N, C-alpha and C positions, 0 to 999 in steps of 0.2 A: 328661336328659340330658347329654351327650357331647361331648366338641369333636371334631371333624374335621378335621387337615389335609393339605389337596393339595398334591403340590409339584407349581409350573407346570412345564407339558411347553417348558422351552428347547431351543431348536435353537444350535447356533453358528454362528455368519453365517459365510457363504461367501466365497469366495475376495471373491467379485464387490462384496457386501457390504463385507468391509475396505481394496478398492482403491479404492468411491469413498470412504469416511469417512479415509483415506490423499489422496487428494486433494484431497476437499476442507479439510482444516485443513490443507492444505498453499499450497492460495490466501489460505490467510487470515491466513496468518503473515506476516513480515517479510522481508525478504532475509538468508542469514546474517549480510551484512555488519553491515544493518540494526541486525541483532540485534546482533552485536559492538559499535557506538558504547552501542546503551543499555545494554548490555552493563556495557560502561569509563565511562559515567560514572554507572551505579549502582555500581559499585564505590568509584569514584572519592568520593560520596556517604558510600558507608557506611563508610569511613576516612577519614574528614574529611580530604577535600584541598580539594574544596568545598564548602561549604553546600552542607542539600538546598533550599533554595528558588530556586539559582541553577542546581544542575544543574537542577532542573523546568521552570526559565523556556528554558535549554540543549536541553531536550528534545523542550516545544512548542515552542520557536522552529524546530527541525528539522521536526519532525516537519508543521510547516505551510509551511514553505519547504518540502519534495519533494513535495509532493500534489501539485505541477503542471508541478514536475519533466519525469515521465515523460511526459507526453499533449502538451504546452504545445498551446493554442490560440489563435489572433492572430487579434485582431477582424478582425469584416465588411469594413475599410476598410483596415486594411493588408493585407487576404487578398488583394484588389482589385486592390489596388496594385503588391504583389508576381508574383499571378498577368500582370498589365495589362502588368511590364519584361519577363515571362519571354517573350510574344509580342512584343515590344518597338515594343507600344504607349503613351501613357499611360494616365493614366485616363483621361481622357475619349476614351480611345477611333483620338487622333490614332495614329496607324507615328510611328513615327521612322525619320529618315535614317542 
């Protein structure tokens, strides 16, 4: 009995495949400004300027507060009132003079 080792037939990735990987990675990473903020926060915690639980609380609070900032969606009632105001009517649909 002899052991046989076979080299797998590996192909280098194409430009399209590499482009897809880079695009996917960029879509998953936060912006450069956000990375800089969290990096600075981590550096201050590592340097001992602030304690790590404080840095963690600031980081979690910042991440949670930033989630709705890019696409704020008003409630239906507020949105309806804003549309009525733009159209020159009140919430009941009566045109203002």
